Biopython code that builds the backbone (N, CA, C, O; Angstrom):
import numpy as np
from Bio.PDB.StructureBuilder import StructureBuilder

atoms = [
    (1, "MET", "N", (-12.853, 13.991, 4.809)),
    (1, "MET", "CA", (-11.802, 13.074, 5.192)),
    (1, "MET", "C", (-10.768, 13.801, 6.041)),
    (1, "MET", "O", (-10.542, 15.000, 5.876)),
    (2, "GLU", "N", (-10.158, 13.078, 6.928)),
    (2, "GLU", "CA", (-9.137, 13.665, 7.771)),
    (2, "GLU", "C", (-7.927, 14.074, 6.938)),
    (2, "GLU", "O", (-7.623, 13.447, 5.924)),
    (3, "ALA", "N", (-7.244, 15.119, 7.366)),
    (3, "ALA", "CA", (-6.084, 15.629, 6.621)),
    (3, "ALA", "C", (-4.963, 14.600, 6.573)),
    (3, "ALA", "O", (-4.321, 14.424, 5.537)),
    (4, "ILE", "N", (-4.726, 13.918, 7.697)),
    (4, "ILE", "CA", (-3.649, 12.920, 7.719)),
    (4, "ILE", "C", (-3.975, 11.735, 6.812)),
    (4, "ILE", "O", (-3.078, 11.160, 6.196)),
    (5, "LEU", "N", (-5.244, 11.373, 6.728)),
    (5, "LEU", "CA", (-5.649, 10.280, 5.840)),
    (5, "LEU", "C", (-5.458, 10.679, 4.377)),
    (5, "LEU", "O", (-5.006, 9.871, 3.567)),
    (6, "LYS", "N", (-5.801, 11.918, 4.039)),
    (6, "LYS", "CA", (-5.600, 12.401, 2.673)),
    (6, "LYS", "C", (-4.126, 12.396, 2.297)),
    (6, "LYS", "O", (-3.768, 11.954, 1.205)),
    (7, "SER", "N", (-3.272, 12.880, 3.184)),
    (7, "SER", "CA", (-1.844, 12.918, 2.861)),
    (7, "SER", "C", (-1.263, 11.516, 2.766)),
    (7, "SER", "O", (-0.392, 11.263, 1.934)),
    (8, "THR", "N", (-1.730, 10.611, 3.601)),
    (8, "THR", "CA", (-1.264, 9.229, 3.549)),
    (8, "THR", "C", (-1.676, 8.579, 2.238)),
    (8, "THR", "O", (-0.861, 7.922, 1.589)),
    (9, "LEU", "N", (-2.913, 8.753, 1.847)),
    (9, "LEU", "CA", (-3.385, 8.184, 0.585)),
    (9, "LEU", "C", (-2.674, 8.812, -0.605)),
    (9, "LEU", "O", (-2.398, 8.134, -1.595)),
    (10, "LYS", "N", (-2.379, 10.095, -0.514)),
    (10, "LYS", "CA", (-1.665, 10.778, -1.591)),
    (10, "LYS", "C", (-0.284, 10.167, -1.803)),
    (10, "LYS", "O", (0.175, 10.040, -2.938)),
    (11, "ARG", "N", (0.373, 9.792, -0.721)),
    (11, "ARG", "CA", (1.709, 9.181, -0.829)),
    (11, "ARG", "C", (1.641, 7.721, -1.239)),
    (11, "ARG", "O", (2.554, 7.244, -1.912)),
    (12, "GLN", "N", (0.599, 6.992, -0.864)),
    (12, "GLN", "CA", (0.536, 5.552, -1.101)),
    (12, "GLN", "C", (-0.119, 5.169, -2.429)),
    (12, "GLN", "O", (0.139, 4.082, -2.946)),
    (13, "LEU", "N", (-0.948, 6.028, -2.983)),
    (13, "LEU", "CA", (-1.685, 5.702, -4.208)),
    (13, "LEU", "C", (-0.792, 5.375, -5.408)),
    (13, "LEU", "O", (-1.087, 4.416, -6.121)),
    (14, "PRO", "N", (0.278, 6.120, -5.665)),
    (14, "PRO", "CA", (1.136, 5.747, -6.804)),
    (14, "PRO", "C", (1.736, 4.342, -6.675)),
    (14, "PRO", "O", (1.895, 3.648, -7.679)),
    (15, "TYR", "N", (2.065, 3.924, -5.467)),
    (15, "TYR", "CA", (2.623, 2.588, -5.261)),
    (15, "TYR", "C", (1.567, 1.518, -5.521)),
    (15, "TYR", "O", (1.870, 0.461, -6.073)),
    (16, "LEU", "N", (0.341, 1.793, -5.125)),
    (16, "LEU", "CA", (-0.751, 0.855, -5.370)),
    (16, "LEU", "C", (-1.011, 0.696, -6.865)),
    (16, "LEU", "O", (-1.173, -0.417, -7.364)),
    (17, "ILE", "N", (-1.048, 1.805, -7.559)),
    (17, "ILE", "CA", (-1.294, 1.767, -9.006)),
    (17, "ILE", "C", (-0.140, 1.086, -9.731)),
    (17, "ILE", "O", (-0.355, 0.203, -10.562)),
    (18, "GLY", "N", (1.086, 1.499, -9.413)),
    (18, "GLY", "CA", (2.255, 0.904, -10.051)),
    (18, "GLY", "C", (2.384, -0.571, -9.757)),
    (18, "GLY", "O", (2.707, -1.357, -10.647)),
    (19, "GLY", "N", (2.135, -0.956, -8.520)),
    (19, "GLY", "CA", (2.206, -2.365, -8.154)),
    (19, "GLY", "C", (1.167, -3.209, -8.854)),
    (19, "GLY", "O", (1.428, -4.359, -9.209)),
    (20, "THR", "N", (-0.007, -2.646, -9.052)),
    (20, "THR", "CA", (-1.062, -3.368, -9.758)),
    (20, "THR", "C", (-0.698, -3.585, -11.226)),
    (20, "THR", "O", (-0.856, -4.684, -11.757)),
    (21, "ILE", "N", (-0.216, -2.540, -11.866)),
    (21, "ILE", "CA", (0.131, -2.646, -13.282)),
    (21, "ILE", "C", (1.281, -3.626, -13.495)),
    (21, "ILE", "O", (1.187, -4.519, -14.338)),
    (22, "THR", "N", (2.360, -3.465, -12.740)),
    (22, "THR", "CA", (3.497, -4.382, -12.911)),
    (22, "THR", "C", (3.128, -5.791, -12.473)),
    (22, "THR", "O", (3.635, -6.760, -13.039)),
    (23, "GLY", "N", (2.259, -5.927, -11.481)),
    (23, "GLY", "CA", (1.818, -7.247, -11.049)),
    (23, "GLY", "C", (1.076, -7.992, -12.136)),
    (23, "GLY", "O", (1.269, -9.194, -12.321)),
    (24, "ILE", "N", (0.227, -7.280, -12.855)),
    (24, "ILE", "CA", (-0.508, -7.905, -13.957)),
    (24, "ILE", "C", (0.453, -8.360, -15.051)),
    (24, "ILE", "O", (0.326, -9.466, -15.576)),
    (25, "ILE", "N", (1.408, -7.507, -15.389)),
    (25, "ILE", "CA", (2.376, -7.849, -16.438)),
    (25, "ILE", "C", (3.235, -9.038, -16.025)),
    (25, "ILE", "O", (3.420, -9.966, -16.812)),
    (26, "ILE", "N", (3.759, -9.024, -14.806)),
    (26, "ILE", "CA", (4.608, -10.128, -14.334)),
    (26, "ILE", "C", (3.805, -11.426, -14.250)),
    (26, "ILE", "O", (4.315, -12.494, -14.589)),
    (27, "THR", "N", (2.564, -11.340, -13.804)),
    (27, "THR", "CA", (1.719, -12.533, -13.709)),
    (27, "THR", "C", (1.497, -13.159, -15.084)),
    (27, "THR", "O", (1.520, -14.382, -15.221)),
    (28, "TYR", "N", (1.288, -12.346, -16.076)),
    (28, "TYR", "CA", (1.054, -12.849, -17.425)),
    (28, "TYR", "C", (2.254, -13.649, -17.927)),
    (28, "TYR", "O", (2.081, -14.702, -18.540)),
    (29, "TYR", "N", (3.457, -13.164, -17.676)),
    (29, "TYR", "CA", (4.654, -13.809, -18.213)),
    (29, "TYR", "C", (5.249, -14.890, -17.306)),
    (29, "TYR", "O", (5.779, -15.883, -17.805)),
    (30, "TYR", "N", (5.170, -14.713, -15.992)),
    (30, "TYR", "CA", (5.891, -15.615, -15.089)),
    (30, "TYR", "C", (5.022, -16.395, -14.117)),
    (30, "TYR", "O", (5.505, -17.354, -13.514)),
    (31, "GLY", "N", (3.788, -16.033, -13.942)),
    (31, "GLY", "CA", (2.923, -16.763, -13.028)),
    (31, "GLY", "C", (2.613, -15.989, -11.762)),
    (31, "GLY", "O", (3.268, -15.000, -11.433)),
    (32, "PHE", "N", (1.609, -16.462, -11.070)),
    (32, "PHE", "CA", (1.055, -15.742, -9.922)),
    (32, "PHE", "C", (2.002, -15.697, -8.732)),
    (32, "PHE", "O", (2.244, -14.624, -8.178)),
    (33, "LEU", "N", (2.538, -16.835, -8.332)),
    (33, "LEU", "CA", (3.400, -16.873, -7.148)),
    (33, "LEU", "C", (4.645, -16.020, -7.343)),
    (33, "LEU", "O", (5.009, -15.245, -6.458)),
    (34, "PHE", "N", (5.298, -16.152, -8.485)),
    (34, "PHE", "CA", (6.476, -15.345, -8.784)),
    (34, "PHE", "C", (6.114, -13.863, -8.765)),
    (34, "PHE", "O", (6.879, -13.033, -8.271)),
    (35, "SER", "N", (4.955, -13.543, -9.300)),
    (35, "SER", "CA", (4.498, -12.155, -9.350)),
    (35, "SER", "C", (4.343, -11.566, -7.955)),
    (35, "SER", "O", (4.774, -10.441, -7.703)),
    (36, "ILE", "N", (3.739, -12.311, -7.061)),
    (36, "ILE", "CA", (3.525, -11.816, -5.699)),
    (36, "ILE", "C", (4.852, -11.519, -5.025)),
    (36, "ILE", "O", (5.027, -10.452, -4.436)),
    (37, "ILE", "N", (5.779, -12.444, -5.107)),
    (37, "ILE", "CA", (7.059, -12.282, -4.416)),
    (37, "ILE", "C", (7.882, -11.152, -5.025)),
    (37, "ILE", "O", (8.294, -10.233, -4.317)),
    (38, "VAL", "N", (8.121, -11.214, -6.320)),
    (38, "VAL", "CA", (8.987, -10.234, -6.975)),
    (38, "VAL", "C", (8.365, -8.844, -6.969)),
    (38, "VAL", "O", (9.051, -7.862, -6.684)),
    (39, "ASN", "N", (7.100, -8.750, -7.272)),
    (39, "ASN", "CA", (6.435, -7.450, -7.312)),
    (39, "ASN", "C", (6.398, -6.804, -5.925)),
    (39, "ASN", "O", (6.607, -5.597, -5.800)),
    (40, "SER", "N", (6.141, -7.578, -4.910)),
    (40, "SER", "CA", (6.105, -7.035, -3.552)),
    (40, "SER", "C", (7.466, -6.507, -3.129)),
    (40, "SER", "O", (7.569, -5.414, -2.573)),
    (41, "VAL", "N", (8.495, -7.271, -3.389)),
    (41, "VAL", "CA", (9.845, -6.845, -3.025)),
    (41, "VAL", "C", (10.242, -5.601, -3.820)),
    (41, "VAL", "O", (10.785, -4.649, -3.259)),
    (42, "ALA", "N", (9.971, -5.610, -5.111)),
    (42, "ALA", "CA", (10.341, -4.472, -5.957)),
    (42, "ALA", "C", (9.649, -3.189, -5.506)),
    (42, "ALA", "O", (10.301, -2.153, -5.375)),
    (43, "TRP", "N", (8.353, -3.241, -5.267)),
    (43, "TRP", "CA", (7.637, -2.030, -4.866)),
    (43, "TRP", "C", (7.924, -1.628, -3.437)),
    (43, "TRP", "O", (7.787, -0.453, -3.095)),
    (44, "PHE", "N", (8.319, -2.564, -2.591)),
    (44, "PHE", "CA", (8.761, -2.202, -1.248)),
    (44, "PHE", "C", (10.047, -1.385, -1.327)),
    (44, "PHE", "O", (10.187, -0.367, -0.648)),
    (45, "VAL", "N", (10.977, -1.832, -2.151)),
    (45, "VAL", "CA", (12.246, -1.108, -2.317)),
    (45, "VAL", "C", (11.982, 0.263, -2.935)),
    (45, "VAL", "O", (12.512, 1.269, -2.464)),
    (46, "ILE", "N", (11.170, 0.305, -3.980)),
    (46, "ILE", "CA", (10.857, 1.582, -4.633)),
    (46, "ILE", "C", (10.207, 2.550, -3.647)),
    (46, "ILE", "O", (10.606, 3.712, -3.569)),
    (47, "SER", "N", (9.222, 2.089, -2.904)),
    (47, "SER", "CA", (8.527, 2.976, -1.973)),
    (47, "SER", "C", (9.445, 3.439, -0.845)),
    (47, "SER", "O", (9.349, 4.583, -0.401)),
    (48, "THR", "N", (10.327, 2.567, -0.380)),
    (48, "THR", "CA", (11.259, 2.952, 0.681)),
    (48, "THR", "C", (12.212, 4.040, 0.203)),
    (48, "THR", "O", (12.441, 5.025, 0.905)),
    (49, "VAL", "N", (12.761, 3.860, -0.987)),
    (49, "VAL", "CA", (13.701, 4.846, -1.531)),
    (49, "VAL", "C", (13.001, 6.180, -1.795)),
    (49, "VAL", "O", (13.513, 7.235, -1.421)),
    (50, "VAL", "N", (11.838, 6.133, -2.436)),
    (50, "VAL", "CA", (11.117, 7.368, -2.743)),
    (50, "VAL", "C", (10.691, 8.072, -1.463)),
    (50, "VAL", "O", (10.837, 9.290, -1.353)),
    (51, "ASN", "N", (10.170, 7.336, -0.503)),
    (51, "ASN", "CA", (9.757, 7.951, 0.760)),
    (51, "ASN", "C", (10.928, 8.586, 1.484)),
    (51, "ASN", "O", (10.797, 9.659, 2.073)),
    (52, "LYS", "N", (12.062, 7.928, 1.438)),
    (52, "LYS", "CA", (13.230, 8.436, 2.163)),
    (52, "LYS", "C", (13.776, 9.713, 1.529)),
    (52, "LYS", "O", (14.109, 10.658, 2.245)),
    (53, "TYR", "N", (13.874, 9.758, 0.209)),
    (53, "TYR", "CA", (14.522, 10.891, -0.439)),
    (53, "TYR", "C", (13.559, 11.965, -0.934)),
    (53, "TYR", "O", (13.920, 13.141, -0.960)),
    (54, "TYR", "N", (12.355, 11.593, -1.324)),
    (54, "TYR", "CA", (11.412, 12.579, -1.841)),
    (54, "TYR", "C", (10.534, 13.162, -0.734)),
    (54, "TYR", "O", (10.370, 14.378, -0.642)),
    (55, "TRP", "N", (9.981, 12.304, 0.090)),
    (55, "TRP", "CA", (9.086, 12.768, 1.153)),
    (55, "TRP", "C", (9.815, 13.024, 2.469)),
    (55, "TRP", "O", (9.212, 13.520, 3.420)),
    (56, "ASN", "N", (11.107, 12.691, 2.536)),
    (56, "ASN", "CA", (11.885, 12.804, 3.780)),
    (56, "ASN", "C", (11.193, 12.064, 4.920)),
    (56, "ASN", "O", (10.990, 12.611, 6.004)),
    (57, "TYR", "N", (10.849, 10.850, 4.660)),
    (57, "TYR", "CA", (10.057, 10.040, 5.586)),
    (57, "TYR", "C", (10.667, 8.646, 5.651)),
    (57, "TYR", "O", (10.974, 8.047, 4.620)),
    (58, "THR", "N", (10.838, 8.144, 6.835)),
    (58, "THR", "CA", (11.286, 6.762, 6.998)),
    (58, "THR", "C", (10.349, 6.069, 7.971)),
    (58, "THR", "O", (9.795, 6.704, 8.868)),
    (59, "GLY", "N", (10.176, 4.784, 7.796)),
    (59, "GLY", "CA", (9.323, 4.031, 8.692)),
    (59, "GLY", "C", (8.027, 3.608, 8.038)),
    (59, "GLY", "O", (7.842, 3.758, 6.830)),
    (60, "PHE", "N", (7.145, 3.084, 8.846)),
    (60, "PHE", "CA", (5.897, 2.529, 8.355)),
    (60, "PHE", "C", (4.692, 3.214, 8.988)),
    (60, "PHE", "O", (3.642, 2.592, 9.152)),
    (61, "LYS", "N", (4.832, 4.477, 9.342)),
    (61, "LYS", "CA", (3.720, 5.168, 9.992)),
    (61, "LYS", "C", (2.489, 5.240, 9.093)),
    (61, "LYS", "O", (1.371, 5.010, 9.555)),
    (62, "ASP", "N", (2.685, 5.556, 7.817)),
    (62, "ASP", "CA", (1.554, 5.651, 6.891)),
    (62, "ASP", "C", (0.847, 4.324, 6.741)),
    (62, "ASP", "O", (-0.380, 4.253, 6.812)),
    (63, "GLU", "N", (1.614, 3.280, 6.536)),
    (63, "GLU", "CA", (1.027, 1.960, 6.346)),
    (63, "GLU", "C", (0.259, 1.508, 7.575)),
    (63, "GLU", "O", (-0.842, 0.968, 7.463)),
    (64, "MET", "N", (0.839, 1.730, 8.747)),
    (64, "MET", "CA", (0.164, 1.331, 9.990)),
    (64, "MET", "C", (-1.100, 2.164, 10.219)),
    (64, "MET", "O", (-2.089, 1.657, 10.749)),
    (65, "TYR", "N", (-1.072, 3.429, 9.826)),
    (65, "TYR", "CA", (-2.249, 4.275, 9.970)),
    (65, "TYR", "C", (-3.385, 3.765, 9.081)),
    (65, "TYR", "O", (-4.532, 3.683, 9.519)),
    (66, "LEU", "N", (-3.064, 3.426, 7.843)),
    (66, "LEU", "CA", (-4.091, 2.906, 6.941)),
    (66, "LEU", "C", (-4.664, 1.586, 7.444)),
    (66, "LEU", "O", (-5.873, 1.368, 7.372)),
    (67, "VAL", "N", (-3.811, 0.714, 7.949)),
    (67, "VAL", "CA", (-4.282, -0.568, 8.482)),
    (67, "VAL", "C", (-5.175, -0.341, 9.694)),
    (67, "VAL", "O", (-6.213, -0.989, 9.824)),
    (68, "SER", "N", (-4.789, 0.567, 10.582)),
    (68, "SER", "CA", (-5.601, 0.818, 11.774)),
    (68, "SER", "C", (-6.961, 1.408, 11.399)),
    (68, "SER", "O", (-7.972, 1.061, 12.008)),
    (69, "LYS", "N", (-6.997, 2.306, 10.392)),
    (69, "LYS", "CA", (-8.283, 2.854, 9.944)),
    (69, "LYS", "C", (-9.165, 1.750, 9.365)),
    (69, "LYS", "O", (-10.375, 1.737, 9.591)),
    (70, "TYR", "N", (-8.565, 0.830, 8.621)),
    (70, "TYR", "CA", (-9.317, -0.282, 8.045)),
    (70, "TYR", "C", (-9.882, -1.180, 9.144)),
    (70, "TYR", "O", (-11.046, -1.575, 9.090)),
    (71, "VAL", "N", (-9.061, -1.498, 10.135)),
    (71, "VAL", "CA", (-9.502, -2.388, 11.216)),
    (71, "VAL", "C", (-10.639, -1.745, 12.001)),
    (71, "VAL", "O", (-11.625, -2.411, 12.315)),
    (72, "VAL", "N", (-10.515, -0.476, 12.318)),
    (72, "VAL", "CA", (-11.572, 0.218, 13.064)),
    (72, "VAL", "C", (-12.856, 0.246, 12.245)),
    (72, "VAL", "O", (-13.934, -0.015, 12.778)),
    (73, "ASN", "N", (-12.754, 0.559, 10.958)),
    (73, "ASN", "CA", (-13.930, 0.605, 10.091)),
    (73, "ASN", "C", (-14.559, -0.778, 9.962)),
    (73, "ASN", "O", (-15.783, -0.907, 9.958)),
    (74, "ARG", "N", (-13.739, -1.792, 9.860)),
    (74, "ARG", "CA", (-14.237, -3.163, 9.738)),
    (74, "ARG", "C", (-14.978, -3.582, 11.009)),
    (74, "ARG", "O", (-16.029, -4.220, 10.938)),
    (75, "LYS", "N", (-14.425, -3.221, 12.173)),
    (75, "LYS", "CA", (-15.095, -3.567, 13.430)),
    (75, "LYS", "C", (-16.443, -2.873, 13.542)),
    (75, "LYS", "O", (-17.402, -3.464, 14.039)),
    (76, "LYS", "N", (-16.531, -1.619, 13.084)),
    (76, "LYS", "CA", (-17.807, -0.905, 13.118)),
    (76, "LYS", "C", (-18.832, -1.593, 12.229)),
    (76, "LYS", "O", (-19.993, -1.739, 12.613)),
    (77, "ASN", "N", (-18.406, -2.015, 11.044)),
    (77, "ASN", "CA", (-19.331, -2.652, 10.109)),
    (77, "ASN", "C", (-19.802, -4.008, 10.610)),
    (77, "ASN", "O", (-20.978, -4.339, 10.454)),
    (78, "THR", "N", (-18.921, -4.802, 11.206)),
    (78, "THR", "CA", (-19.330, -6.109, 11.699)),
    (78, "THR", "C", (-20.227, -5.983, 12.936)),
    (78, "THR", "O", (-21.118, -6.808, 13.140)),
    (79, "SER", "N", (-19.996, -4.961, 13.757)),
    (79, "SER", "CA", (-20.854, -4.799, 14.927)),
    (79, "SER", "C", (-22.254, -4.350, 14.528)),
    (79, "SER", "O", (-23.217, -4.684, 15.219)),
    (80, "LYS", "N", (-22.396, -3.606, 13.440)),
    (80, "LYS", "CA", (-23.700, -3.196, 12.961)),
    (80, "LYS", "C", (-24.506, -4.364, 12.404)),
    (80, "LYS", "O", (-25.732, -4.380, 12.507)),
    (81, "LYS", "N", (-23.818, -5.342, 11.815)),
    (81, "LYS", "CA", (-24.488, -6.477, 11.197)),
    (81, "LYS", "C", (-25.018, -7.471, 12.220)),
    (81, "LYS", "O", (-25.989, -8.176, 11.947)),
    (82, "THR", "N", (-24.396, -7.539, 13.395)),
    (82, "THR", "CA", (-24.838, -8.514, 14.396)),
    (82, "THR", "C", (-25.853, -7.967, 15.327)),
    (82, "THR", "O", (-26.316, -8.676, 16.221)),
]
sb = StructureBuilder()
sb.init_structure("model")
sb.init_model(0)
sb.init_chain("A")
sb.init_seg("    ")
for serial, (resi, resn, name, xyz) in enumerate(atoms, 1):
    if name == "N":
        sb.init_residue(resn, " ", resi, " ")
    sb.init_atom(name, np.array(xyz, "f"), 0.0, 1.0, " ", f" {name:<3s}", serial, name[0])
structure = sb.get_structure()
């Protein structure tokens, strides 16, 4: 795996895990729609604060990199199928 991809995943994985766990708990008590909105906002704030002060990073470079890797991989897979 590329070094930049490893470092990006290393920074993003805790947010994915935490968001999943809290999302399940919030969904159980308050419902799906409320869970999506509140959980997304909460983890966005948490990730922004942690990235800014712990990783000394601001912006969405990691997120955009992961999305671009997904899109490129998806295009390769769909072109192979046709």
